[in-house]
C-alpha positions, 0 to 999 in steps of 0.5 A: 189468253191476252197478254197484259203489259202493265205496272204500278206506282204506289203511294202516289199523290192523286191530285198531282198526278191528275194535274200532270195527266191533264197538262199532258193532254190525257183524256179523262174518262172519269171516276167510278166505283167498282164492285168486285167478287173474286172466285177461287176453286171451291176445293182450295186449290187456287188459294195462294196461287196467282189466278182467279175469276172476277166479276166486276160491276161498274156503273154501266157494265158487268165484266167477267175476267179470268186472270193469272200472273205467276211471275209478277212482272211487267209483261207476265199477266194473262187474262180473258175478259168478256161482258156479261149481263147478270151478276147473280146468275154468273155467281150461281153458275160459278158455284155450280161448276166448282168455284167459290166466292172468296172475297168482295171488294170495292174501290174507286177508279179514275181512268185516263188515256194518254196516247195508247197507255191507260192510267187507272188511279185506284183508291181502296180502303186500308191502303194508299192510292196507286196508279196502274199503267197499261199499254202496248209495250214496256217501251210505251210505259217507260216513255210515259213514265219519263213524261211524268217524271216517274222513276221506272226503277221504283215501279211495282209489278205485283198485282193487287194481291201483292200491293195489299201484301206490301201493306201487310194484308193477306188477301187469302184471309180477307173476305170483305174489303169495302169502304164500310166493312173490312172482314178478315178470317182469323 
């Protein structure tokens, strides 16, 4: 599995960050809506664990990802990702091999590239916008934080599950997070 080196900064001012990135010469790769389905083991053994399978649909691709991150540190995430062509067939396949769709999500993501660091500014329903930075090393992330006047000590190394938990939401009890619908299991 590939190692991901990433961190987040919460409650950012999106407009200000976009201006800073552009002024530094970052490549604006655009904003798009992402639709996701998160799968866990049907027997419930993955609930509360830091691993999942995700199908993510963008305007022109469907990506399948297995991701795990037990330690929730800047360099502890591991993932395998590939492109697939049929979301419905993948969903049916997962159900047949013992995975269950647990949650549907959508968010808007505005992506920038500055050198070898990718910035994903995520806007979700129910929580403030945040930026995820991913790069080749912790040092590369620290360097861009300095350029942006971000305090490295205020970073948030948790994944999206932990971000939602930070705002009082338990993703294991939420089945739908979209801009038009929000459903919690009671």
